N, CA, C and O atoms as a printed pandas DataFrame, in Angstrom:
     atom_number atom_name residue_name chain_id  residue_number  x_coord  y_coord  z_coord
0              1         N          MET        A               1  -65.214   25.233    0.791
1              2        CA          MET        A               1  -64.840   24.067    1.416
2              3         C          MET        A               1  -64.203   24.534    2.716
3              4         O          MET        A               1  -63.227   25.284    2.705
4              5         N          GLY        A               2  -64.749   24.094    3.816
5              6        CA          GLY        A               2  -64.291   24.446    5.130
6              7         C          GLY        A               2  -63.031   23.677    5.510
7              8         O          GLY        A               2  -62.647   22.712    4.850
8              9         N          LEU        A               3  -62.404   24.126    6.583
9             10        CA          LEU        A               3  -61.198   23.499    7.061
10            11         C          LEU        A               3  -61.457   22.026    7.489
11            12         O          LEU        A               3  -60.707   21.105    7.164
12            13         N          THR        A               4  -62.582   21.876    8.245
13            14        CA          THR        A               4  -62.886   20.564    8.677
14            15         C          THR        A               4  -63.039   19.524    7.528
15            16         O          THR        A               4  -62.617   18.372    7.626
16            17         N          GLU        A               5  -63.648   19.997    6.481
17            18        CA          GLU        A               5  -63.875   19.220    5.248
18            19         C          GLU        A               5  -62.447   18.844    4.619
19            20         O          GLU        A               5  -62.131   17.701    4.287
20            21         N          ARG        A               6  -61.718   19.863    4.519
21            22        CA          ARG        A               6  -60.370   19.513    3.922
22            23         C          ARG        A               6  -59.465   18.618    4.732
23            24         O          ARG        A               6  -58.678   17.827    4.211
24            25         N          VAL        A               7  -59.621   18.788    6.084
25            26        CA          VAL        A               7  -58.794   17.870    6.937
26            27         C          VAL        A               7  -59.481   16.477    6.787
27            28         O          VAL        A               7  -58.777   15.469    6.749
28            29         N          TRP        A               8  -60.751   16.402    6.707
29            30        CA          TRP        A               8  -61.341   15.000    6.623
30            31         C          TRP        A               8  -60.985   14.276    5.345
31            32         O          TRP        A               8  -60.739   13.071    5.301
32            33         N          ASP        A               9  -60.973   15.170    4.216
33            34        CA          ASP        A               9  -60.646   14.638    2.928
34            35         C          ASP        A               9  -59.105   14.178    2.937
35            36         O          ASP        A               9  -58.774   13.159    2.330
36            37         N          ALA        A              10  -58.301   14.850    3.544
37            38        CA          ALA        A              10  -56.841   14.526    3.704
38            39         C          ALA        A              10  -56.726   13.232    4.496
39            40         O          ALA        A              10  -55.889   12.387    4.179
40            41         N          PHE        A              11  -57.543   13.069    5.507
41            42        CA          PHE        A              11  -57.493   11.869    6.347
42            43         C          PHE        A              11  -57.981   10.688    5.525
43            44         O          PHE        A              11  -57.392    9.609    5.597
44            45         N          ALA        A              12  -59.004   10.855    4.774
45            46        CA          ALA        A              12  -59.581    9.708    4.058
46            47         C          ALA        A              12  -58.603    9.379    2.853
47            48         O          ALA        A              12  -58.493    8.216    2.468
48            49         N          ASN        A              13  -57.944   10.340    2.303
49            50        CA          ASN        A              13  -56.962   10.051    1.216
50            51         C          ASN        A              13  -55.735    9.257    1.749
51            52         O          ASN        A              13  -55.174    8.370    1.105
52            53         N          THR        A              14  -55.367    9.683    3.033
53            54        CA          THR        A              14  -54.250    9.025    3.668
54            55         C          THR        A              14  -54.647    7.553    3.891
55            56         O          THR        A              14  -53.841    6.662    3.624
56            57         N          LEU        A              15  -55.882    7.281    4.377
57            58        CA          LEU        A              15  -56.304    5.818    4.528
58            59         C          LEU        A              15  -56.318    5.065    3.251
59            60         O          LEU        A              15  -55.902    3.907    3.212
60            61         N          LYS        A              16  -56.777    5.672    2.211
61            62        CA          LYS        A              16  -56.815    5.029    0.900
62            63         C          LYS        A              16  -55.362    4.705    0.392
63            64         O          LYS        A              16  -55.098    3.644   -0.172
64            65         N          LEU        A              17  -54.485    5.646    0.621
65            66        CA          LEU        A              17  -53.070    5.426    0.146
66            67         C          LEU        A              17  -52.520    4.313    0.999
67            68         O          LEU        A              17  -51.862    3.426    0.455
68            69         N          SER        A              18  -52.744    4.294    2.306
69            70        CA          SER        A              18  -52.262    3.258    3.138
70            71         C          SER        A              18  -52.782    1.832    2.631
71            72         O          SER        A              18  -51.988    0.894    2.567
72            73         N          ASP        A              19  -53.987    1.697    2.307
73            74        CA          ASP        A              19  -54.648    0.471    1.844
74            75         C          ASP        A              19  -53.994    0.058    0.506
75            76         O          ASP        A              19  -53.784   -1.132    0.268
76            77         N          LYS        A              20  -53.681    1.007   -0.342
77            78        CA          LYS        A              20  -52.987    0.685   -1.688
78            79         C          LYS        A              20  -51.555    0.207   -1.395
79            80         O          LYS        A              20  -51.035   -0.692   -2.056
80            81         N          VAL        A              21  -50.965    0.805   -0.435
81            82        CA          VAL        A              21  -49.518    0.424   -0.147
82            83         C          VAL        A              21  -49.573   -1.121    0.383
83            84         O          VAL        A              21  -48.769   -1.989    0.043
84            85         N          ASP        A              22  -50.585   -1.291    1.210
85            86        CA          ASP        A              22  -50.639   -2.630    1.832
86            87         C          ASP        A              22  -50.911   -3.701    0.680
87            88         O          ASP        A              22  -50.316   -4.779    0.651
88            89         N          GLN        A              23  -51.795   -3.341   -0.199
89            90        CA          GLN        A              23  -52.070   -4.271   -1.372
90            91         C          GLN        A              23  -50.739   -4.393   -2.170
91            92         O          GLN        A              23  -50.413   -5.504   -2.588
92            93         N          LEU        A              24  -50.040   -3.422   -2.379
93            94        CA          LEU        A              24  -48.834   -3.501   -3.166
94            95         C          LEU        A              24  -47.820   -4.374   -2.477
95            96         O          LEU        A              24  -47.155   -5.192   -3.113
96            97         N          THR        A              25  -47.705   -4.211   -1.231
97            98        CA          THR        A              25  -46.751   -5.067   -0.413
98            99         C          THR        A              25  -47.093   -6.564   -0.546
99           100         O          THR        A              25  -46.210   -7.408   -0.702
100          101         N          THR        A              26  -48.384   -6.861   -0.480
101          102        CA          THR        A              26  -48.851   -8.185   -0.559
102          103         C          THR        A              26  -48.448   -8.710   -2.000
103          104         O          THR        A              26  -47.889   -9.798   -2.139
104          105         N          ALA        A              27  -48.742   -7.934   -2.999
105          106        CA          ALA        A              27  -48.466   -8.373   -4.423
106          107         C          ALA        A              27  -47.023   -8.594   -4.569
107          108         O          ALA        A              27  -46.648   -9.593   -5.183
108          109         N          VAL        A              28  -46.102   -7.703   -4.033
109          110        CA          VAL        A              28  -44.688   -7.807   -4.119
110          111         C          VAL        A              28  -44.229   -9.123   -3.515
111          112         O          VAL        A              28  -43.458   -9.887   -4.095
112          113         N          SER        A              29  -44.732   -9.330   -2.358
113          114        CA          SER        A              29  -44.313  -10.524   -1.601
114          115         C          SER        A              29  -44.671  -11.825   -2.356
115          116         O          SER        A              29  -43.875  -12.764   -2.373
116          117         N          LYS        A              30  -45.841  -11.882   -2.964
117          118        CA          LYS        A              30  -46.262  -12.987   -3.744
118          119         C          LYS        A              30  -45.394  -13.184   -4.952
119          120         O          LYS        A              30  -45.001  -14.298   -5.300
120          121         N          GLN        A              31  -45.099  -12.040   -5.597
121          122        CA          GLN        A              31  -44.215  -12.154   -6.834
122          123         C          GLN        A              31  -42.760  -12.585   -6.346
123          124         O          GLN        A              31  -42.117  -13.390   -7.021
124          125         N          GLN        A              32  -42.296  -12.099   -5.286
125          126        CA          GLN        A              32  -40.898  -12.556   -4.784
126          127         C          GLN        A              32  -40.902  -14.044   -4.570
127          128         O          GLN        A              32  -39.938  -14.729   -4.913
128          129         N          SER        A              33  -42.048  -14.584   -3.970
129          130        CA          SER        A              33  -42.062  -15.986   -3.692
130          131         C          SER        A              33  -42.005  -16.775   -5.030
131          132         O          SER        A              33  -41.301  -17.780   -5.131
132          133         N          ARG        A              34  -42.746  -16.310   -6.035
133          134        CA          ARG        A              34  -42.706  -16.923   -7.329
134          135         C          ARG        A              34  -41.345  -16.973   -8.003
135          136         O          ARG        A              34  -40.915  -17.955   -8.608
136          137         N          ILE        A              35  -40.708  -15.818   -7.839
137          138        CA          ILE        A              35  -39.332  -15.705   -8.400
138          139         C          ILE        A              35  -38.393  -16.624   -7.700
139          140         O          ILE        A              35  -37.598  -17.291   -8.362
140          141         N          GLU        A              36  -38.437  -16.704   -6.338
141          142        CA          GLU        A              36  -37.599  -17.670   -5.548
142          143         C          GLU        A              36  -37.845  -19.012   -5.982
143          144         O          GLU        A              36  -36.888  -19.766   -6.156
144          145         N          ASP        A              37  -39.173  -19.443   -6.201
145          146        CA          ASP        A              37  -39.567  -20.799   -6.569
146          147         C          ASP        A              37  -38.956  -21.168   -7.991
147          148         O          ASP        A              37  -38.586  -22.319   -8.222
148          149         N          LEU        A              38  -38.864  -20.171   -8.916
149          150        CA          LEU        A              38  -38.333  -20.414  -10.213
150          151         C          LEU        A              38  -36.812  -20.672  -10.185
151          152         O          LEU        A              38  -36.265  -21.377  -11.032
152          153         N          ASN        A              39  -36.163  -20.077   -9.188
153          154        CA          ASN        A              39  -34.741  -20.192   -9.028
154          155         C          ASN        A              39  -34.299  -21.495   -8.452
155          156         O          ASN        A              39  -33.131  -21.859   -8.591
156          157         N          LEU        A              40  -35.205  -22.235   -7.792
157          158        CA          LEU        A              40  -34.886  -23.481   -7.173
158          159         C          LEU        A              40  -34.854  -24.631   -8.130
159          160         O          LEU        A              40  -34.591  -25.763   -7.726
């Protein structure tokens, strides 16, 4: 495995992680809204 391939894999994994964090943020925001609605 060459250096370029390892760098590309690291970049791709970073993008995947970023996407998962964005999805988690969205899910947490929705859950927070539901919790706030229950408290009202």
